[in-house]
N, C-alpha and C positions, 0 to 999 in steps of 0.2 A: 912444730914442736919436738926439741931433739930428744934422744933416749936418754942424754945425759943430763934434762935440767932438773937445778937444785929447785927443791920447795921455796926458798928463798927470792930466787929470781920469779920463779912462776909467782908468787904474790907480789912480788915488783911491777910485774908486769901488767897484775891486775889492777892495783892501785894507781899504776901510774898515768890512766887513762881518765880518772875520777875525776869530777868537775869541784874540789874541796880544796883546802887549804893543807899544807906539807904534812899539819901537824893531826888533822884529821887522816889524811892517808896514812901515817904510823900508825895512828889508833886503829886503823878498819885492816891493815898490814898485819900487824899484831896479832888481831880478833881472826884473820885469817889465818896465821901460822899454826895460833894453837887449835884451829880447825883439820888443817893439812895435816899435822904432827902427829893429832890424837889417831885418824885413819892411817895415816905410815905405821904408827905403833900397834895398832890391832892388824893391820897384815902382815907384820912381822912376828908378832905372836903366833898367827896361824901359819905360821910358815915359811912364809915368801922371805927371800934376799933382799938386802936393805933398797940397791939402788930397783929392783924388780917392784919394791912395796913403794918405791919414788913414782916409780911409771904409773904404777894403779892407781896412785891417789890422785894424781894429774887426769889421767884420761876420767875418772869418776866425776871429778869433777868439771871436767871439761875447758873449753877453750877461753883463755883469758880476756878476750873479748866480750864472749857471751856474760861472763861472771862480772865481768866490767859495766856492763849494757844494765845487767840486774841489779846492782848494787845503785847504780846511777838513778835508774827509775824508782828506788826503795827510798831514795833522798827525797824530805818534805820538799814540794815545788818550790814554797817559798825560799828555802835556802838556794836552792837551784838558781833562781832568778836574783836574787843576790849576788850570787857567785859569779857571773856575768857579767 
């Protein structure tokens, strides 16, 4: 994970691995971006520089593959079967 990774790139990497339609991916990405931006804003309010806040946000959320796996596992089983 690069130090200069943007939250948008991070969210895109998370949803790119999900077994769902591009519309569902867009919705999930939008929701994830809300969470990421909220955490980044809180860190900026605490006094962190913008880029540092982005880096901390990404670190706190964790590796993209881990988040993707957790999201995939939380999708209803029937939906996974139909999508495959």
